[in-house]
ZAGUBA-782570 format. One line per 10 residues: for each residue x, y, z of C-alpha. Coordinates in steps of 0.25 Angstrom, whole numbers, plus 2048, in hexadecimal, padded with zeros to 3 digits. Layout:
# ZAGUBA-782570
X/Y/Z  ...
***
This chain:
# ZAGUBA-782570
800/801/800  806/80E/7FB  808/817/807  803/825/808  80D/82E/801  813/823/7F9  813/827/7EB  80E/81C/7E0  816/816/7D7  80C/812/7CD
80E/81F/7C4  81C/81C/7C3  819/80E/7BE  80E/813/7B5  818/81D/7AF  823/813/7AD  819/80A/7A6  814/814/79D  823/818/79B  827/80A/797
81B/807/78E  81F/813/786  82D/80F/785  829/801/781  820/808/776  82B/812/772  835/806/770  82B/7FE/768  829/80B/760  838/80B/75D
83A/7FE/75A  82F/7FD/74F  833/80A/74A  841/804/748  83A/7F8/740  832/802/738  83F/809/732  845/7FD/72E  839/7FA/727  835/806/71F
82D/80B/72A  823/7FF/72A  821/7F5/735  817/7EA/739  80D/7E9/744  816/7DC/748  822/7E4/748  81D/7EE/751  817/7E4/75C  825/7DD/75B
82C/7EB/75E  823/7EC/76B  817/7F4/766  809/7F1/76D  7FD/7EF/763  7F7/7FB/76A  804/803/766  804/7FE/758  7F5/803/756  7F7/811/75D
803/814/754  7FA/810/747  7EE/817/74C  7F7/824/750  7FF/824/743  80C/821/748  80C/814/73F  804/812/732  7FD/805/72E  802/802/720
7FC/7F3/721  7F6/7EA/72C  801/7E8/736  80A/7F1/72D  80E/7FF/732  816/80B/72E  81D/816/737  815/823/734  81E/82D/72D  827/822/728
828/825/718  820/81C/710  829/815/706  828/80A/6FB  831/801/702  829/803/70F  81C/7FE/709  824/7F2/704  827/7EE/711  81A/7F2/717
813/7EA/70C  81D/7DD/710  819/7DF/71E  80B/7E0/71C  80B/7D1/715  814/7CC/721  820/7C3/720  824/7BD/712  81F/7CB/70B  82A/7CF/701
82B/7DB/6F7  82D/7D4/6EA  82B/7D5/6DA  82B/7E4/6D6  82B/7E9/6E3  837/7E1/6E6  83E/7E6/6D9  83C/7F5/6DC  841/7F3/6EB  84E/7EC/6E4
84D/7F9/6DB  850/7F0/6CF  84F/7F8/6C2  840/7F9/6BC  839/7F9/6CB  834/805/6D2  82F/805/6E1  821/807/6E3  81A/7F9/6E2  817/7EF/6EE
819/7E0/6E9  81B/7D5/6F3  81D/7C5/6F5  815/7C0/6FF  813/7B2/705  807/7AB/700  7FB/7AB/709  7FB/7B9/70C  7EF/7C0/708  7EE/7CF/70B
7EB/7DA/703  7F5/7E5/703  7F4/7EB/6F4  802/7E5/6F1  806/7DD/6E6  809/7D0/6EB  811/7C3/6E7  80E/7B5/6EE  818/7AB/6E8  819/79C/6EE
826/7A0/6F5  830/7AB/6F6  83D/7A6/6FB  845/7AD/707  851/7AE/6FD  848/7B8/6F4  845/7C1/6FF  84E/7CC/705  84C/7DA/70B  84E/7E8/706
84D/7F2/712  845/7E9/719  83C/7E6/70E  83A/7D8/70A  83C/7D5/6FB  83E/7CB/6F1  84E/7CB/6EE  852/7D1/6E0  853/7C1/6D9  845/7BE/6DE
840/7CC/6D9  845/7CA/6CC  83F/7BD/6CA  832/7C2/6CF  832/7CD/6C6  835/7C5/6B9  826/7C0/6BA  821/7CD/6BB  829/7D7/6B3  82D/7D9/6A4
83A/7D2/6A1  840/7DF/69F  83D/7E5/6AC  842/7D8/6B2  84E/7D8/6AA  852/7E7/6AE  850/7E4/6BD  859/7D9/6BC  865/7DE/6B6  862/7EA/6C1
864/7DF/6CC  870/7D9/6C7  877/7E5/6C4  875/7EB/6D2  879/7DD/6D8  86A/7DB/6DD  86A/7CC/6D7  873/7C2/6D0  86E/7B9/6C4  873/7AD/6CC
869/7B0/6D8  85E/7B4/6CF  860/7A7/6C6  85F/79F/6D3  853/7A6/6D9  84B/7A4/6CB  84F/796/6CB  849/795/6DA  83C/79D/6D7  83A/79E/6C8
834/790/6C7  82D/78C/6B9  821/795/6B6  826/7A1/6BF  824/7AD/6B8  831/7B5/6B4  839/7A9/6B5  83D/7A9/6A6  83F/7B7/6A5  848/7B6/6B1
84F/7AA/6AC  852/7B2/69F  857/7BF/6A6  861/7B6/6AF  867/7AE/6A2  869/7BA/69B  871/7C1/6A6  879/7B5/6A9  880/7B6/69C  885/7C4/69F
890/7C8/6AA  88B/7D6/6AC  87D/7DD/6AD  877/7E9/6A6  87B/7F5/6AE  86D/7FC/6AD  85E/7FA/6A9  862/801/69C  86D/7F6/699  862/7EB/69C
858/7F1/692  863/7F3/687  868/7E5/688  859/7E0/688  856/7E9/67A  863/7E2/675  85E/7D4/679  850/7D7/674  856/7DC/666  85F/7CE/666
86C/7D5/666  878/7CF/66B  878/7D1/67B  884/7DB/67E  88E/7D9/68A  88B/7E1/696  894/7EA/69D  89E/7E6/694  8AC/7ED/698  8B7/7F1/68F
8C4/7F6/692  8C8/804/68B  8D4/80D/68C  8CB/815/695  8C8/809/69F  8BC/7FF/69F  8AF/802/698  8A3/7FB/69B  899/7FA/691  88A/7F8/694
888/7EE/688  892/7E9/680  893/7E1/672  8A2/7DC/676  8A6/7D5/669  8A0/7E2/660  8A6/7ED/66A  897/7F3/669  894/7F9/678  885/7FE/67C
885/809/687  878/80A/68D  878/818/690  86F/81B/69C  869/828/6A2  876/82B/6A9  87F/82A/69E  888/836/69B  883/83C/6A9  88E/846/6A7
898/84B/69D  8A4/845/6A3  89C/838/6A2  899/83A/694  8A7/83C/691  8AB/82F/698  8A2/828/690  8A7/82E/683  8B6/82A/686  8B1/81B/68B
8AA/81B/67D  8B6/81F/675  8BF/815/67D  8B5/80A/679  8B4/80F/66A  8C3/80E/669  8C2/7FF/66D  8B9/7FD/661  8AC/7FE/66B  89E/804/665
896/80A/670  888/80C/66E  880/815/679  872/811/67B  869/81C/683  85E/819/68C  853/820/684  859/818/677  857/80B/67D  848/810/682
843/816/677  84B/812/66B  850/803/66D  850/7FF/65F  85B/80B/65C  863/805/667  863/7F7/661  866/7FB/652  872/803/657  878/7F7/65E
875/7EE/653  87C/7F7/649  887/7F9/652  889/7E9/653  887/7E8/643  893/7F3/641  89D/7EB/64B  8A4/7DF/645
***
């Protein structure tokens, strides 16, 4: 029994309990904020609970606008900038474990030539029936070896992405993306051939196309250095002209000159002059001296510009044919 004049300890205990509860909530909020920062500003309800947030605290933050609800059980910190990558990860989280960015969205995430950010396209395990407004694929299986992560976003590997795209896109689009991946070191032909053998069974759409593209590149020791060169080679192949060597090196008195495309026996070089060609007077002078050095060795250089290739491909082909006819 408390004696007269003795102060009650209850207010102190209550204040300490309130302080402890507030500290716990603040610590949980810091933990979930750290998770969100590593995930483009988004997180799941399960992650919030694992960080120590109570269901009541979660609901209070949603009502007050501290968090935004993107999908059932998927939230975003208010104020976090909305980005395409954030949308991709949020979509994967909404579908649950095993959901993976794939196909066109994966190609754009890998920044392959011909693909731009914007779409949400996923591969999800079979049996998941959720209407999200996304483009969704449900293959029989997606092997772990075909999945990786880019900035916390699960995405199909470049090899699997190329195999998937071969069944959806035009051949020229797939070819340009493949050459881009090869020259950037994102992919090797041996790995692509292995994954095609494992996943591209008989009847799979796109398997014949990818097989032809692999075989065509296996015979060359170099990769076209731009989409421009890939398109130029495709036009030459379509016209049934002989295939030139790619990135052929010629030693001149000015040093080593690397030719975009070359008919070595005839000493005919084809230079793909892109948008940045002759970006300065100094560069223009160097190119003229280089061409003169090649001419001293008996080389004929044909320059092809992007507008010529795009708008007047027949003129380009005729110039190459005429040059090849003139040389021994």
